[in-house]
A tleap script that builds the chain and sets N, CA, C and O, in Angstrom:
source leaprc.protein.ff14SB
mol = sequence {
  NMET LYS PRO VAL ILE LYS LYS SER ALA VAL
  LYS ARG SER LEU ASN ASN PRO CYS ARG PHE
  ILE ALA THR SER ILE LEU GLY LEU ILE ALA
  LEU SER GLY THR SER VAL TYR ALA ASP GLY
  ASP VAL ILE ARG VAL ASN GLN GLN ALA GLN
  SER VAL HIE ASP LYS PRO ARG ASN GLY GLN
  THR MET VAL GLN VAL GLU SER LYS TYR GLY
  MET PRO THR GLN LYS ILE SER PRO VAL GLY
  GLU PRO PRO ILE THR ARG TRP GLU TYR SER
  HIE PHE THR VAL TYR PHE GLU HIE ASN LYS
  VAL ILE HIE ALA VAL ALA HIE LYS CSER
}
set mol.1.N position { 52.303 121.189 104.831 }
set mol.1.CA position { 52.473 122.306 105.973 }
set mol.1.C position { 53.215 122.744 106.128 }
set mol.1.O position { 54.014 122.096 106.804 }
set mol.2.N position { 53.613 123.954 105.769 }
set mol.2.CA position { 55.287 124.319 106.259 }
set mol.2.C position { 55.781 124.643 107.565 }
set mol.2.O position { 55.120 125.397 108.279 }
set mol.3.N position { 57.089 124.062 108.038 }
set mol.3.CA position { 57.615 124.672 108.811 }
set mol.3.C position { 57.787 125.547 109.660 }
set mol.3.O position { 58.832 126.096 109.310 }
set mol.4.N position { 57.363 126.110 110.712 }
set mol.4.CA position { 57.288 127.807 111.768 }
set mol.4.C position { 58.349 127.024 111.854 }
set mol.4.O position { 58.671 125.836 111.881 }
set mol.5.N position { 58.989 128.600 111.902 }
set mol.5.CA position { 60.243 128.657 112.958 }
set mol.5.C position { 60.426 130.491 113.901 }
set mol.5.O position { 59.926 131.552 113.527 }
set mol.6.N position { 61.084 130.303 114.832 }
set mol.6.CA position { 60.902 130.917 116.005 }
set mol.6.C position { 61.695 132.148 115.588 }
set mol.6.O position { 62.905 131.924 115.615 }
set mol.7.N position { 61.468 133.012 115.325 }
set mol.7.CA position { 62.561 134.229 115.375 }
set mol.7.C position { 63.971 133.272 116.219 }
set mol.7.O position { 64.835 132.412 116.049 }
set mol.8.N position { 63.337 134.260 117.240 }
set mol.8.CA position { 64.068 133.919 118.688 }
set mol.8.C position { 64.291 132.805 119.017 }
set mol.8.O position { 64.506 132.617 120.215 }
set mol.9.N position { 64.311 132.093 118.440 }
set mol.9.CA position { 64.982 130.510 118.277 }
set mol.9.C position { 67.165 130.864 117.085 }
set mol.9.O position { 68.351 130.553 117.191 }
set mol.10.N position { 66.231 131.657 116.183 }
set mol.10.CA position { 67.104 131.245 115.683 }
set mol.10.C position { 67.974 132.184 115.945 }
set mol.10.O position { 69.150 131.826 115.873 }
set mol.11.N position { 67.753 133.363 116.249 }
set mol.11.CA position { 68.472 134.528 116.791 }
set mol.11.C position { 68.980 134.020 118.310 }
set mol.11.O position { 69.522 135.007 118.808 }
set mol.12.N position { 69.035 132.871 119.280 }
set mol.12.CA position { 69.586 132.177 120.034 }
set mol.12.C position { 70.774 130.883 119.612 }
set mol.12.O position { 71.771 130.490 120.217 }
set mol.13.N position { 69.933 130.303 117.839 }
set mol.13.CA position { 71.361 130.328 117.454 }
set mol.13.C position { 72.928 130.904 116.996 }
set mol.13.O position { 74.098 130.535 117.093 }
set mol.14.N position { 72.043 132.206 116.361 }
set mol.14.CA position { 73.383 132.893 115.875 }
set mol.14.C position { 73.916 133.155 116.888 }
set mol.14.O position { 75.142 133.152 116.771 }
set mol.15.N position { 73.444 133.463 118.176 }
set mol.15.CA position { 74.229 134.056 119.380 }
set mol.15.C position { 74.667 133.241 119.137 }
set mol.15.O position { 75.803 133.582 118.807 }
set mol.16.N position { 74.491 131.317 118.960 }
set mol.16.CA position { 75.478 130.485 120.452 }
set mol.16.C position { 76.226 130.133 119.056 }
set mol.16.O position { 75.417 129.209 119.138 }
set mol.17.N position { 76.851 129.970 118.032 }
set mol.17.CA position { 78.370 129.015 117.389 }
set mol.17.C position { 78.334 127.489 117.724 }
set mol.17.O position { 78.335 126.585 116.888 }
set mol.18.N position { 78.295 127.316 119.395 }
set mol.18.CA position { 78.746 126.000 119.260 }
set mol.18.C position { 76.885 125.149 119.007 }
set mol.18.O position { 76.736 123.998 118.598 }
set mol.19.N position { 75.724 126.109 119.385 }
set mol.19.CA position { 74.629 125.720 118.822 }
set mol.19.C position { 74.461 125.698 117.508 }
set mol.19.O position { 74.357 124.638 116.892 }
set mol.20.N position { 74.416 126.918 116.918 }
set mol.20.CA position { 74.785 127.041 115.097 }
set mol.20.C position { 74.952 125.764 114.709 }
set mol.20.O position { 74.067 125.060 114.222 }
set mol.21.N position { 76.992 125.186 115.082 }
set mol.21.CA position { 77.270 124.211 114.740 }
set mol.21.C position { 75.900 122.836 114.558 }
set mol.21.O position { 75.452 121.987 113.787 }
set mol.22.N position { 75.726 123.517 116.061 }
set mol.22.CA position { 75.035 121.411 115.979 }
set mol.22.C position { 73.480 121.533 115.668 }
set mol.22.O position { 72.958 120.468 115.338 }
set mol.23.N position { 72.750 122.512 115.709 }
set mol.23.CA position { 71.864 122.269 115.291 }
set mol.23.C position { 72.270 122.312 113.234 }
set mol.23.O position { 71.680 121.484 112.540 }
set mol.24.N position { 72.997 123.050 112.731 }
set mol.24.CA position { 73.347 122.677 111.674 }
set mol.24.C position { 73.712 121.630 110.941 }
set mol.24.O position { 73.447 121.424 109.757 }
set mol.25.N position { 74.411 120.885 111.779 }
set mol.25.CA position { 74.914 119.836 111.833 }
set mol.25.C position { 73.705 118.049 111.396 }
set mol.25.O position { 73.947 117.080 110.677 }
set mol.26.N position { 72.478 118.408 112.271 }
set mol.26.CA position { 71.975 117.254 113.119 }
set mol.26.C position { 71.324 117.841 112.327 }
set mol.26.O position { 71.953 117.401 111.364 }
set mol.27.N position { 70.270 118.743 111.679 }
set mol.27.CA position { 69.462 118.958 110.166 }
set mol.27.C position { 70.103 118.459 108.119 }
set mol.27.O position { 69.688 118.301 106.970 }
set mol.28.N position { 71.134 118.436 108.843 }
set mol.28.CA position { 72.880 117.674 107.547 }
set mol.28.C position { 72.165 116.130 107.558 }
set mol.28.O position { 71.332 115.841 106.699 }
set mol.29.N position { 72.594 115.123 108.663 }
set mol.29.CA position { 72.504 114.353 109.803 }
set mol.29.C position { 70.779 114.025 108.877 }
set mol.29.O position { 70.634 113.344 107.862 }
set mol.30.N position { 69.485 114.914 109.809 }
set mol.30.CA position { 67.916 114.175 108.593 }
set mol.30.C position { 67.948 114.213 107.564 }
set mol.30.O position { 67.065 113.669 106.900 }
set mol.31.N position { 69.156 114.986 106.897 }
set mol.31.CA position { 68.365 114.891 105.293 }
set mol.31.C position { 69.119 114.246 104.963 }
set mol.31.O position { 69.437 114.425 103.787 }
set mol.32.N position { 69.787 113.260 105.633 }
set mol.32.CA position { 70.502 112.005 104.822 }
set mol.32.C position { 70.332 110.648 105.528 }
set mol.32.O position { 71.174 109.764 105.686 }
set mol.33.N position { 68.388 110.713 106.112 }
set mol.33.CA position { 68.395 109.662 106.589 }
set mol.33.C position { 68.750 108.937 107.320 }
set mol.33.O position { 68.170 107.860 107.451 }
set mol.34.N position { 70.209 109.388 108.312 }
set mol.34.CA position { 69.797 108.813 109.546 }
set mol.34.C position { 69.210 108.810 110.157 }
set mol.34.O position { 68.243 109.523 109.893 }
set mol.35.N position { 69.151 107.981 111.685 }
set mol.35.CA position { 68.432 108.187 111.857 }
set mol.35.C position { 68.601 108.273 113.124 }
set mol.35.O position { 68.784 107.216 113.728 }
set mol.36.N position { 68.586 109.742 113.996 }
set mol.36.CA position { 69.232 110.378 114.458 }
set mol.36.C position { 68.288 110.680 116.488 }
set mol.36.O position { 67.063 110.626 116.373 }
set mol.37.N position { 68.660 110.883 117.675 }
set mol.37.CA position { 67.977 111.069 118.721 }
set mol.37.C position { 68.953 112.294 119.551 }
set mol.37.O position { 70.114 112.574 119.252 }
set mol.38.N position { 68.370 112.742 120.343 }
set mol.38.CA position { 69.310 113.396 121.506 }
set mol.38.C position { 68.670 113.116 122.339 }
set mol.38.O position { 67.471 112.843 122.395 }
set mol.39.N position { 70.197 113.208 123.782 }
set mol.39.CA position { 69.733 112.511 124.753 }
set mol.39.C position { 70.849 113.181 125.820 }
set mol.39.O position { 71.884 112.649 126.220 }
set mol.40.N position { 70.244 114.708 126.209 }
set mol.40.CA position { 71.263 115.585 127.133 }
set mol.40.C position { 71.921 116.449 126.177 }
set mol.40.O position { 71.297 116.867 125.201 }
set mol.41.N position { 73.288 116.789 126.404 }
set mol.41.CA position { 73.988 116.812 125.460 }
set mol.41.C position { 74.842 115.911 124.426 }
set mol.41.O position { 75.786 116.346 123.766 }
set mol.42.N position { 74.636 115.344 124.412 }
set mol.42.CA position { 74.742 114.422 124.088 }
set mol.42.C position { 74.438 113.232 122.579 }
set mol.42.O position { 74.122 112.044 122.641 }
set mol.43.N position { 74.682 114.110 121.290 }
set mol.43.CA position { 74.257 113.481 119.900 }
set mol.43.C position { 74.503 112.196 119.414 }
set mol.43.O position { 75.519 112.113 118.724 }
set mol.44.N position { 73.589 110.729 119.645 }
set mol.44.CA position { 73.811 110.416 118.702 }
set mol.44.C position { 73.395 109.688 118.170 }
set mol.44.O position { 72.170 109.619 118.265 }
set mol.45.N position { 74.169 108.560 117.172 }
set mol.45.CA position { 73.331 108.207 115.874 }
set mol.45.C position { 73.666 107.195 115.181 }
set mol.45.O position { 74.830 106.971 114.847 }
set mol.46.N position { 72.478 106.322 114.828 }
set mol.46.CA position { 72.484 105.264 114.644 }
set mol.46.C position { 73.186 104.475 114.243 }
set mol.46.O position { 73.108 103.688 115.186 }
set mol.47.N position { 73.888 103.995 113.525 }
set mol.47.CA position { 75.154 103.389 113.039 }
set mol.47.C position { 74.656 102.140 112.300 }
set mol.47.O position { 75.137 101.986 111.177 }
set mol.48.N position { 73.760 101.202 112.735 }
set mol.48.CA position { 73.605 100.972 111.636 }
set mol.48.C position { 73.086 101.041 110.673 }
set mol.48.O position { 73.124 100.115 109.863 }
set mol.49.N position { 72.347 102.317 110.428 }
set mol.49.CA position { 71.504 103.477 109.647 }
set mol.49.C position { 73.154 103.873 109.059 }
set mol.49.O position { 73.422 104.962 108.552 }
set mol.50.N position { 73.939 102.996 109.206 }
set mol.50.CA position { 75.226 104.647 108.579 }
set mol.50.C position { 75.371 103.346 107.874 }
set mol.50.O position { 74.955 103.306 106.716 }
set mol.51.N position { 76.030 102.004 108.523 }
set mol.51.CA position { 76.850 101.014 107.840 }
set mol.51.C position { 75.503 100.539 106.259 }
set mol.51.O position { 76.018 99.698 105.522 }
set mol.52.N position { 74.727 100.768 106.009 }
set mol.52.CA position { 74.178 100.655 104.472 }
set mol.52.C position { 73.933 101.650 103.941 }
set mol.52.O position { 73.058 101.880 103.107 }
set mol.53.N position { 74.807 102.425 104.454 }
set mol.53.CA position { 75.838 103.676 103.349 }
set mol.53.C position { 77.524 103.200 103.476 }
set mol.53.O position { 78.589 103.812 103.389 }
set mol.54.N position { 77.275 102.290 103.638 }
set mol.54.CA position { 79.537 102.761 103.850 }
set mol.54.C position { 79.346 101.868 103.099 }
set mol.54.O position { 78.658 100.865 103.284 }
set mol.55.N position { 80.002 102.197 102.105 }
set mol.55.CA position { 81.370 101.455 101.090 }
set mol.55.C position { 82.474 101.824 100.875 }
set mol.55.O position { 82.857 102.930 101.255 }
set mol.56.N position { 83.435 100.771 100.049 }
set mol.56.CA position { 83.994 101.820 99.699 }
set mol.56.C position { 84.569 102.846 99.035 }
set mol.56.O position { 84.009 103.145 97.980 }
set mol.57.N position { 85.864 103.698 99.450 }
set mol.57.CA position { 85.769 104.294 98.321 }
set mol.57.C position { 86.754 104.539 96.724 }
set mol.57.O position { 87.673 103.892 96.222 }
set mol.58.N position { 86.158 105.549 96.383 }
set mol.58.CA position { 87.043 105.093 94.192 }
set mol.58.C position { 88.903 105.588 96.097 }
set mol.58.O position { 89.121 106.082 97.203 }
set mol.59.N position { 89.468 104.869 94.920 }
set mol.59.CA position { 91.397 104.912 95.473 }
set mol.59.C position { 92.282 103.775 96.619 }
set mol.59.O position { 93.482 103.762 96.895 }
set mol.60.N position { 90.853 102.633 97.253 }
set mol.60.CA position { 91.343 102.404 98.007 }
set mol.60.C position { 91.467 101.057 97.794 }
set mol.60.O position { 90.631 100.365 97.214 }
set mol.61.N position { 92.815 100.565 98.400 }
set mol.61.CA position { 93.071 99.328 97.815 }
set mol.61.C position { 92.259 97.759 97.871 }
set mol.61.O position { 91.393 97.563 98.724 }
set mol.62.N position { 92.766 96.345 96.552 }
set mol.62.CA position { 91.807 95.355 97.254 }
set mol.62.C position { 92.787 95.095 99.145 }
set mol.62.O position { 92.439 94.078 99.744 }
set mol.63.N position { 93.284 95.514 99.473 }
set mol.63.CA position { 94.156 95.009 100.965 }
set mol.63.C position { 93.575 96.702 101.752 }
set mol.63.O position { 93.256 96.380 102.897 }
set mol.64.N position { 93.457 97.462 101.673 }
set mol.64.CA position { 92.540 98.067 102.681 }
set mol.64.C position { 90.302 97.886 102.548 }
set mol.64.O position { 89.181 98.241 102.913 }
set mol.65.N position { 90.835 97.369 102.038 }
set mol.65.CA position { 88.800 97.513 101.531 }
set mol.65.C position { 88.679 95.806 101.684 }
set mol.65.O position { 87.541 95.337 101.709 }
set mol.66.N position { 89.543 95.125 101.760 }
set mol.66.CA position { 89.583 92.965 102.724 }
set mol.66.C position { 89.941 93.397 104.206 }
set mol.66.O position { 89.496 92.700 105.118 }
set mol.67.N position { 90.594 94.327 104.454 }
set mol.67.CA position { 91.277 94.771 105.963 }
set mol.67.C position { 89.809 94.927 106.354 }
set mol.67.O position { 89.443 94.185 107.266 }
set mol.68.N position { 88.965 95.695 105.870 }
set mol.68.CA position { 87.753 96.949 106.257 }
set mol.68.C position { 86.477 95.910 106.477 }
set mol.68.O position { 86.011 95.580 107.568 }
set mol.69.N position { 86.068 95.514 105.276 }
set mol.69.CA position { 85.046 94.662 105.566 }
set mol.69.C position { 85.016 93.633 104.387 }
set mol.69.O position { 84.578 93.723 103.240 }
set mol.70.N position { 85.618 92.649 105.054 }
set mol.70.CA position { 86.095 91.208 105.541 }
set mol.70.C position { 86.517 90.746 103.405 }
set mol.70.O position { 87.146 91.380 102.558 }
set mol.71.N position { 85.833 89.507 103.353 }
set mol.71.CA position { 86.087 88.523 102.649 }
set mol.71.C position { 85.009 88.842 102.144 }
set mol.71.O position { 84.142 88.895 103.017 }
set mol.72.N position { 84.506 89.166 100.800 }
set mol.72.CA position { 83.928 89.206 99.042 }
set mol.72.C position { 83.756 87.489 99.484 }
set mol.72.O position { 84.362 86.452 99.755 }
set mol.73.N position { 81.834 88.413 99.238 }
set mol.73.CA position { 81.568 86.479 98.773 }
set mol.73.C position { 81.154 86.004 98.098 }
set mol.73.O position { 80.354 85.070 98.156 }
set mol.74.N position { 81.945 86.941 96.601 }
set mol.74.CA position { 82.761 85.961 95.651 }
set mol.74.C position { 83.041 87.428 94.886 }
set mol.74.O position { 82.505 88.537 94.897 }
set mol.75.N position { 84.606 86.571 93.966 }
set mol.75.CA position { 85.534 87.316 93.368 }
set mol.75.C position { 85.463 87.079 92.318 }
set mol.75.O position { 86.012 86.025 91.997 }
set mol.76.N position { 84.740 87.920 91.152 }
set mol.76.CA position { 84.988 87.528 89.950 }
set mol.76.C position { 86.301 87.966 88.821 }
set mol.76.O position { 86.608 89.155 88.900 }
set mol.77.N position { 87.031 87.206 87.876 }
set mol.77.CA position { 88.916 86.947 87.444 }
set mol.77.C position { 88.397 88.765 87.849 }
set mol.77.O position { 87.523 89.393 88.446 }
set mol.78.N position { 90.184 89.051 86.685 }
set mol.78.CA position { 90.323 90.269 86.335 }
set mol.78.C position { 89.461 90.331 84.563 }
set mol.78.O position { 89.416 89.175 84.140 }
set mol.79.N position { 88.617 91.675 83.196 }
set mol.79.CA position { 88.405 91.466 82.434 }
set mol.79.C position { 89.161 92.599 81.982 }
set mol.79.O position { 89.457 93.490 82.779 }
set mol.80.N position { 89.480 92.645 80.844 }
set mol.80.CA position { 90.135 93.132 79.953 }
set mol.80.C position { 91.799 94.207 80.041 }
set mol.80.O position { 92.851 94.247 80.680 }
set mol.81.N position { 90.953 95.071 78.712 }
set mol.81.CA position { 93.138 95.686 79.684 }
set mol.81.C position { 92.177 97.185 80.056 }
set mol.81.O position { 91.350 97.178 79.143 }
set mol.82.N position { 91.951 98.159 80.734 }
set mol.82.CA position { 93.328 97.193 82.528 }
set mol.82.C position { 91.901 97.358 83.039 }
set mol.82.O position { 90.874 98.017 83.196 }
set mol.83.N position { 92.859 95.903 83.221 }
set mol.83.CA position { 92.027 94.645 84.762 }
set mol.83.C position { 91.095 94.783 84.753 }
set mol.83.O position { 91.065 95.443 83.714 }
set mol.84.N position { 89.875 94.724 85.123 }
set mol.84.CA position { 88.691 95.348 85.867 }
set mol.84.C position { 88.015 94.551 86.986 }
set mol.84.O position { 86.831 94.319 86.739 }
set mol.85.N position { 88.622 93.900 88.572 }
set mol.85.CA position { 88.190 93.392 88.724 }
set mol.85.C position { 86.542 92.864 90.037 }
set mol.85.O position { 85.689 93.751 90.082 }
set mol.86.N position { 86.410 92.315 90.420 }
set mol.86.CA position { 84.870 93.120 90.548 }
set mol.86.C position { 84.576 92.207 92.013 }
set mol.86.O position { 84.623 90.983 91.890 }
set mol.87.N position { 84.357 92.626 93.014 }
set mol.87.CA position { 83.833 91.637 94.173 }
set mol.87.C position { 83.336 92.107 95.072 }
set mol.87.O position { 83.756 93.038 95.760 }
set mol.88.N position { 81.648 91.064 95.250 }
set mol.88.CA position { 80.316 91.226 95.774 }
set mol.88.C position { 80.155 90.530 96.965 }
set mol.88.O position { 80.241 89.400 97.448 }
set mol.89.N position { 79.834 91.900 97.285 }
set mol.89.CA position { 79.496 91.743 98.971 }
set mol.89.C position { 78.198 91.619 99.794 }
set mol.89.O position { 77.744 92.481 99.041 }
set mol.90.N position { 77.287 91.389 100.537 }
set mol.90.CA position { 76.299 91.382 100.220 }
set mol.90.C position { 74.795 93.401 100.292 }
set mol.90.O position { 73.646 93.784 100.073 }
set mol.91.N position { 76.190 93.841 100.770 }
set mol.91.CA position { 75.521 95.138 101.019 }
set mol.91.C position { 75.745 95.998 98.899 }
set mol.91.O position { 75.254 96.880 98.194 }
set mol.92.N position { 77.206 94.494 98.827 }
set mol.92.CA position { 77.967 95.818 97.283 }
set mol.92.C position { 78.971 95.826 96.848 }
set mol.92.O position { 79.938 95.921 97.604 }
set mol.93.N position { 79.096 95.758 95.856 }
set mol.93.CA position { 79.299 95.415 95.020 }
set mol.93.C position { 80.795 96.345 94.853 }
set mol.93.O position { 80.589 97.554 94.968 }
set mol.94.N position { 82.690 95.847 94.527 }
set mol.94.CA position { 83.428 96.777 94.380 }
set mol.94.C position { 84.153 96.141 93.270 }
set mol.94.O position { 84.468 94.958 93.134 }
set mol.95.N position { 84.378 97.253 92.424 }
set mol.95.CA position { 85.086 97.181 91.142 }
set mol.95.C position { 86.286 97.574 91.309 }
set mol.95.O position { 86.625 98.199 92.314 }
set mol.96.N position { 87.248 97.205 90.167 }
set mol.96.CA position { 89.193 97.574 91.327 }
set mol.96.C position { 89.192 97.608 89.615 }
set mol.96.O position { 88.731 96.752 88.860 }
set mol.97.N position { 89.863 98.884 89.269 }
set mol.97.CA position { 91.042 98.999 88.068 }
set mol.97.C position { 92.036 98.209 88.658 }
set mol.97.O position { 92.257 98.658 89.782 }
set mol.98.N position { 92.791 97.156 88.390 }
set mol.98.CA position { 94.209 96.832 88.805 }
set mol.98.C position { 93.605 96.358 89.859 }
set mol.98.O position { 92.615 95.629 89.808 }
set mol.99.N position { 94.450 96.941 91.418 }
set mol.99.CA position { 94.288 97.069 92.201 }
set mol.99.C position { 93.333 97.704 93.700 }
set mol.99.O position { 92.989 97.696 94.882 }
set mol.100.N position { 93.344 98.185 92.372 }
set mol.100.CA position { 92.581 100.206 93.112 }
set mol.100.C position { 91.765 99.956 93.114 }
set mol.100.O position { 91.537 98.889 92.544 }
set mol.101.N position { 89.972 101.101 94.087 }
set mol.101.CA position { 87.733 100.739 93.564 }
set mol.101.C position { 88.256 101.262 92.853 }
set mol.101.O position { 89.386 101.720 93.022 }
set mol.102.N position { 87.711 101.333 92.030 }
set mol.102.CA position { 87.055 102.722 90.939 }
set mol.102.C position { 85.678 103.364 91.270 }
set mol.102.O position { 85.216 104.484 91.055 }
set mol.103.N position { 84.993 101.791 92.118 }
set mol.103.CA position { 84.121 102.420 91.943 }
set mol.103.C position { 82.529 101.357 93.019 }
set mol.103.O position { 81.569 100.705 92.607 }
set mol.104.N position { 82.757 101.519 93.671 }
set mol.104.CA position { 81.435 100.991 94.772 }
set mol.104.C position { 79.984 100.733 94.357 }
set mol.104.O position { 79.443 101.753 94.785 }
set mol.105.N position { 79.161 100.109 93.872 }
set mol.105.CA position { 77.930 100.353 93.832 }
set mol.105.C position { 76.772 99.675 95.211 }
set mol.105.O position { 77.210 98.529 95.316 }
set mol.106.N position { 76.077 99.745 95.825 }
set mol.106.CA position { 75.053 99.716 97.022 }
set mol.106.C position { 74.230 98.888 96.057 }
set mol.106.O position { 74.179 99.141 94.853 }
set mol.107.N position { 73.438 97.649 96.777 }
set mol.107.CA position { 72.848 96.643 95.767 }
set mol.107.C position { 71.498 97.711 96.728 }
set mol.107.O position { 71.635 98.566 97.602 }
set mol.108.N position { 70.007 97.022 95.906 }
set mol.108.CA position { 68.644 97.501 95.830 }
set mol.108.C position { 68.270 96.840 98.006 }
set mol.108.O position { 68.791 96.173 98.900 }
set mol.109.N position { 67.616 97.287 97.847 }
set mol.109.CA position { 67.837 96.614 99.366 }
set mol.109.C position { 66.170 95.634 98.628 }
set mol.109.O position { 65.607 94.777 99.308 }
savepdb mol mol.pdb
quit
């Protein structure tokens, strides 16, 4: 079934830039799979749903990762040249080259 969008709603949305931006943001959040609900004029995003997708970004240092995510459950010693180190957390694994993140992989639920 195709969603029905009234032209008057689109016109109101385009005439009010704040409403247009808020509607666009809500649409993007809904597409990401994060749960959202509105409480009057306040938009609330379920933080727990976001944390599942939260993992270190490329370029972060080991110190930054450890300060944000805590001690990993396991640290695997560096292997190869350049040295690649692996840190395992409960929801993701982080790969470092020297002391910088080169990749972070979320575990399957």
